[in-house]
KESE-84153 format. One record per residue (C-alpha): x, y, z; residue in three letters. Coordinates in steps of 0.05 Angstrom, whole numbers, padded with zeros to 5 digits, always signed. Example, Ala and Ser with C-alpha at 12.3 -4.5 7.8 and 13.67 -1.06 7.14 Angstrom:
+00246-00090+00156ala
+00273-00021+00143ser
//
This chain:
+00000-00001-00002unk
+00026+00067-00021unk
+00025+00113+00039unk
+00056+00177+00012unk
+00076+00198-00060unk
+00100+00268-00077unk
+00142+00307-00130unk
+00190+00364-00115unk
+00225+00404-00168unk
+00293+00421-00146unk
+00326+00463-00198unk
+00335+00417-00262unk
+00320+00355-00221unk
+00251+00327-00208unk
+00246+00285-00143unk
+00192+00236-00135unk
+00184+00202-00068unk
+00145+00139-00059unk
+00134+00112+00009unk
+00100+00043+00016unk
+00100-00024+00054unk
+00110-00061-00009unk
+00130-00051-00082unk
+00109-00089-00141unk
+00156-00101-00202unk
+00165-00035-00244unk
+00116-00001-00194unk
+00158+00064-00181unk
+00174+00062-00261unk
+00101+00064-00274unk
+00086+00120-00223unk
+00143+00160-00259unk
+00111+00148-00326unk
+00046+00170-00299unk
+00075+00234-00268unk
+00105+00250-00338unk
+00038+00242-00372unk
+00006+00289-00321unk
+00065+00339-00335unk
+00053+00331-00411unk
-00022+00340-00399unk
-00040+00270-00426unk
-00067+00253-00357unk
-00111+00297-00315unk
-00074+00310-00248unk
-00139+00301-00213unk
-00145+00228-00238unk
-00081+00203-00204unk
-00113+00181-00140unk
-00167+00145-00178unk
-00115+00113-00223unk
-00075+00086-00163unk
-00139+00062-00129unk
-00166+00027-00189unk
-00104-00021-00195unk
-00117-00022-00271unk
-00051-00016-00305unk
-00078+00006-00372unk
-00104+00071-00334unk
-00031+00091-00315unk
+00025+00123-00358unk
+00077+00082-00392unk
+00132+00049-00356unk
+00187+00100-00350unk
+00259+00074-00370unk
+00305+00060-00314unk
+00356+00110-00336unk
+00357+00166-00284unk
+00320+00130-00228unk
+00353+00104-00164unk
+00334+00074-00097unk
+00354+00123-00046unk
+00339+00082+00019unk
+00298+00026+00050unk
+00269+00024+00119unk
+00255-00040+00152unk
//
């Protein structure tokens, strides 16, 4: 379950933080792809909560390439 997901612009960088109690394969890359689709105007920002809650992959954005993404930390 995702407990927190937010985006911060820091100069030329965009930082997306996802906090959850578990992660599915490519989950963060799909969230990033959805955030890009929102920024491009292909997805309405007001629809993101519904997209996440629907658990229907076809409603989300494309899977973002792994290039530029990294795991910062894990809490147990």
